[in-house]
N, C-alpha and C positions, 0 to 999 in steps of 0.2 A: 501572463505568458501562455502561449498556445503550445501544448505538448503534442508530440507524435509518438506512435509506437516505436519502441526500441529499448535501448539500455542506457544506463548512466550511473551516476553516483549520487547517493543520499548523504548529506552532511548533517549530523546531529551533534551540536557542540563540537568537540574535537574528534568525534568518531565517524569514519567513512564507511559506508555500507553499499555493497553492489545493489543496483536498482534495476528493475524491469518496469518500463512504462506501458500502460495499456490505455491508449487515448481513443482508439477507434471503437465503434459499437461492437464489432466482432471480438476484438481483443478484450474489452471489458466484460462481455458476456462469457467468454471462456475463463478469464481470470486464473484461479488456481485449481479449477475443476479437473479431476483426473490425475492430479500430481501426487506424488508421495511426499513432497516437501518442497521447500523453496530456499534457494541461496540468497540471502539478503532480504530484499523487500520488493513488493509489487505496488506501484502507484496506479490507481484507477482515477482517471480524470476525464470529464467531470463525473462526480459521483456523490450521492448523499447517503446511500445505504448499501449494504451488502447482505448476502445470505451464504450459508454454508451447506446447503443441500448438495448431496453427492460428493462432498469433500471427504478426504481420508484422514485428516489430522486437524486438530484445533488451531486457531490462528488468533494472533493479536490484531486488533483493528484500531486504527487512529483516524479520526475525522478531522480534516484540516480545513481552515477557512481560506478565503482568497489570498491572504498574506502568508500562507503555509504555516499558520500557528495551529497547534493541537487544540481542538475544542472538546474532544471526548476520546477516551481510551477504553477498550473493553476486550476481554478474551471470549471467543465464541467457539463452542464445540461443534462438531459436524451436525448437520441437520437442523440448524436454526435460522430464523429470519431476524435480522438486525433492525433496529429502529432507525428511521430516516432522521437525520439532523438538519434542521432548516438552514443553518448558516454553512453547512458542509459544501465545499466545492471540489474536494479531493478526498480519497480514501486510501490510506496506506495499510497494506497487509503484510504480515510476517508470521513465521511460526511462533506458536505460543511461547512466551517467555522471552522472546528476542527484544522486544521494545524495553523491557525492564533492564535487560543487560546493557542496552544502548544508553540507558538514562533518560528515555523519553517520558515526559510527563505532560499533563494538561498544562497549557501555557507555553510549552516549548515551541520554538520555531525551527523548522527544517529548511534546508536549502537543496535544490535539485540541480544537478549538472547533467544535462542530457548527452548521451554519447553518440549512438547511432542505431541502425535497425538491429533487431535481435540477431544474434549470432556474429555480429561484426567483430572482427579481430580474433575469431576462434579458429 
């Protein structure tokens, strides 16, 4: 599936989470930089690695394969460079601790329901 910048919903088991999708180069480059937090999660697509330079808070990072299955999970403090994952096609970011609360583990599969452009419906 080809994704576009915008908002949507992330489904993890029976849990729904607000989602922001960053699919363009500009949106992926910006990511969570300069923010004080994130409501829900941010999906970077396509992506194989992330960094937390100039970030203000630690994040959970889930690397997803083409079938949206979690192949790696980590928590990264600010100022770090993450290792690239060869099979990663997407990266999911959230505030540290959020993915554990959602029950996300390696091997879990997530579903994305794309909504619209950022700010739609607000």
